ZAMARGU-4260 file (C-alpha; in steps of 0.2 Angstrom, whole numbers, plus 5000, padded with zeros to 4 digits):
<rodrens>
0) 4862/5067/4756 | 4870/5072/4773 | 4875/5058/4783 | 4868/5056/4801 | 4880/5061/4815
5) 4884/5043/4820 | 4890/5039/4802 | 4901/5054/4799 | 4920/5052/4801 | 4927/5059/4817
10) 4935/5076/4816 | 4954/5076/4812 | 4959/5083/4829 | 4978/5082/4825 | 4975/5093/4809
15) 4965/5105/4820 | 4979/5106/4833 | 4992/5109/4819 | 4982/5123/4812 | 4980/5131/4829
20) 4999/5129/4832 | 5003/5137/4816 | 4991/5151/4820 | 4994/5155/4838 | 5010/5146/4842
25) 5015/5145/4861 | 4999/5153/4866 | 4990/5137/4863 | 5002/5128/4875 | 4999/5141/4888
30) 4980/5139/4886 | 4981/5120/4887 | 4992/5122/4903 | 4980/5134/4911 | 4966/5122/4908
35) 4975/5107/4915 | 4981/5117/4930 | 4995/5110/4941 | 4994/5092/4934 | 4997/5100/4917
40) 5012/5109/4923 | 5018/5092/4931 | 5017/5084/4914 | 5025/5097/4903 | 5037/5107/4914
45) 5043/5095/4928 | 5052/5083/4916 | 5063/5098/4912 | 5068/5101/4930 | 5079/5092/4942
50) 5080/5088/4960 | 5095/5086/4972 | 5099/5073/4984 | 5116/5071/4993 | 5124/5084/4982
55) 5119/5075/4966 | 5106/5081/4953 | 5092/5069/4946 | 5079/5072/4933 | 5061/5070/4938
60) 5053/5055/4932 | 5036/5059/4925 | 5024/5044/4921 | 5006/5043/4916 | 5003/5026/4922
65) 4994/5025/4939 | 4995/5045/4938 | 5012/5043/4945 | 5016/5061/4939 | 5005/5067/4954
70) 5015/5058/4968 | 5031/5053/4975 | 5036/5041/4961 | 5043/5056/4952 | 5058/5056/4964
75) 5058/5038/4970 | 5060/5029/4953 | 5075/5040/4947 | 5083/5037/4964 | 5080/5018/4963
80) 5088/5017/4945 | 5102/5030/4947 | 5108/5031/4965 | 5118/5015/4963 | 5124/5008/4946
85) 5114/4993/4940 | 5124/4986/4925 | 5132/4969/4929 | 5124/4968/4946 | 5112/4955/4953
90) 5097/4965/4959 | 5082/4961/4970 | 5067/4972/4971 | 5055/4971/4986 | 5038/4976/4979
95) 5033/4976/4961 | 5035/4994/4956 | 5049/4997/4944 | 5042/4985/4930 | 5026/4996/4929
100) 5037/5010/4922 | 5053/5003/4915 | 5057/4986/4906 | 5066/4975/4918 | 5073/4958/4921
105) 5078/4958/4939 | 5071/4947/4953 | 5055/4954/4961 | 5046/4948/4976 | 5029/4954/4981
110) 5018/4945/4994 | 5002/4949/4986 | 5003/4956/4968 | 5001/4942/4955 | 5012/4944/4939
115) 5021/4933/4928 | 5038/4937/4934 | 5034/4941/4953 | 5038/4929/4966 | 5024/4929/4979
120) 5033/4927/4995 | 5034/4936/5012 | 5050/4946/5012 | 5055/4939/5029 | 5053/4921/5023
125) 5063/4924/5007 | 5079/4914/5007 | 5085/4912/4989 | 5102/4904/4993 | 5111/4918/4984
130) 5117/4936/4988 | 5112/4952/4979 | 5123/4966/4974 | 5109/4978/4975 | 5092/4978/4984
135) 5079/4991/4980 | 5062/4994/4987 | 5050/5008/4983 | 5036/5013/4995 | 5033/4995/5000
140) 5040/4991/5017 | 5029/5003/5026 | 5015/4990/5023 | 5025/4976/5030 | 5017/4971/5047
145) 5007/4987/5047 | 4994/4983/5035 | 4993/4964/5040 | 4982/4955/5052 | 4986/4954/5066
150) 4997/4970/5065 | 5015/4967/5069 | 5024/4984/5070 | 5041/4976/5073 | 5040/4966/5057
155) 5047/4979/5046 | 5063/4980/5056 | 5065/4961/5055 | 5062/4963/5036 | 5075/4976/5034
160) 5088/4967/5044 | 5084/4951/5034 | 5087/4960/5017 | 5104/4966/5024 | 5109/4948/5026
165) 5105/4945/5008 | 5118/4958/5002 | 5135/4953/4995 | 5150/4960/5005 | 5151/4975/4993
170) 5132/4976/4991 | 5120/4991/4993 | 5102/4993/4997 | 5090/5008/4994 | 5073/5009/5002
175) 5061/5023/5000 | 5046/5025/5012 | 5033/5038/5015 | 5033/5047/5032 | 5017/5048/5042
180) 5010/5032/5036 | 5017/5019/5048 | 5021/5027/5065 | 5031/5012/5071 | 5042/5014/5055
185) 5044/5032/5058 | 5051/5029/5075 | 5062/5016/5068 | 5069/5029/5056 | 5071/5042/5069
190) 5081/5030/5080 | 5089/5021/5065 | 5084/5005/5073 | 5086/4995/5057 | 5105/5001/5056
195) 5105/5010/5039 | 5122/5017/5034 | 5114/5033/5029 | 5096/5041/5029 | 5091/5055/5018
200) 5074/5064/5019 | 5064/5074/5006 | 5048/5084/5006 | 5036/5090/4993 | 5035/5109/4992
205) 5023/5113/4978 | 5007/5108/4968 | 5019/5105/4953 | 5026/5090/4963 | 5043/5097/4966
210) 5054/5090/4980 | 5069/5095/4991 | 5081/5087/5003 | 5077/5092/5021 | 5081/5086/5039
215) 5072/5073/5049 | 5065/5087/5060 | 5057/5095/5045 | 5052/5079/5036 | 5044/5072/5052
220) 5032/5087/5053 | 5024/5083/5036 | 5008/5073/5036 | 5004/5059/5024 | 4990/5064/5012
225) 4990/5082/5018 | 4993/5095/5010 | 4996/5086/4994 | 4990/5068/4990 | 5000/5053/4995
230) 5017/5056/5003 | 5022/5073/5008 | 5039/5068/5015 | 5050/5053/5011 | 5064/5044/5019
235) 5078/5036/5009 | 5087/5023/5018 | 5104/5017/5012 | 5114/5002/5016 | 5133/5002/5011
240) 5141/4986/5017 | 5159/4994/5015 | 5153/5009/5027 | 5150/5008/5045 | 5131/5009/5050
245) 5128/5027/5055 | 5112/5037/5055 | 5114/5051/5043 | 5102/5066/5044 | 5107/5080/5032
</rodrens>
């Protein structure tokens, strides 16, 4: 007797895909990519590509979690992990981002996000009694003061200056923020009011989520959320304690 549909075993989709692959080869992949559109190209093609910042090439980071392959995380996370070496260093992260995509054991502070290893404290009030070799922050500081009540546009500058004081004499800091989200922070970056040693700018140039280095003038014309979702331009602020504080706008 034929089993009712709800009792029948599910189709072996993997076997079906293997059969299609043996029969049609790469044509199957092209069909899948066409159906998935730009997001499919992000997932399958972007991991093979690289982007360049400050004359160094980085491989795009493509992550399914939080649909991060669709936004600025594809460049932010590789930069946070590779721009400066991590091995043997004491590391502080402001904003709980990296642990969502990579195993981590460094110190993380985040005022709001509840997690087992996250210290819930305001960045301007964080005084650990030690110095860090490396401080990183990925698309977090644009919210400091700006998305709080009452709004305090100057708070982000105080936060960055406070973090600089938590660095060892040879320490480094890397901060990424989207342009066009926090007008006060954009002005701070333009004038380098926080005293970064170097500031780089990147902009998104395609639906496939490719990014290129650009100038402040070009990056500042990009709008947050338009024409692509989330950030269309990023600032990467660097603090090198062994270097003089100078604005750097390549």
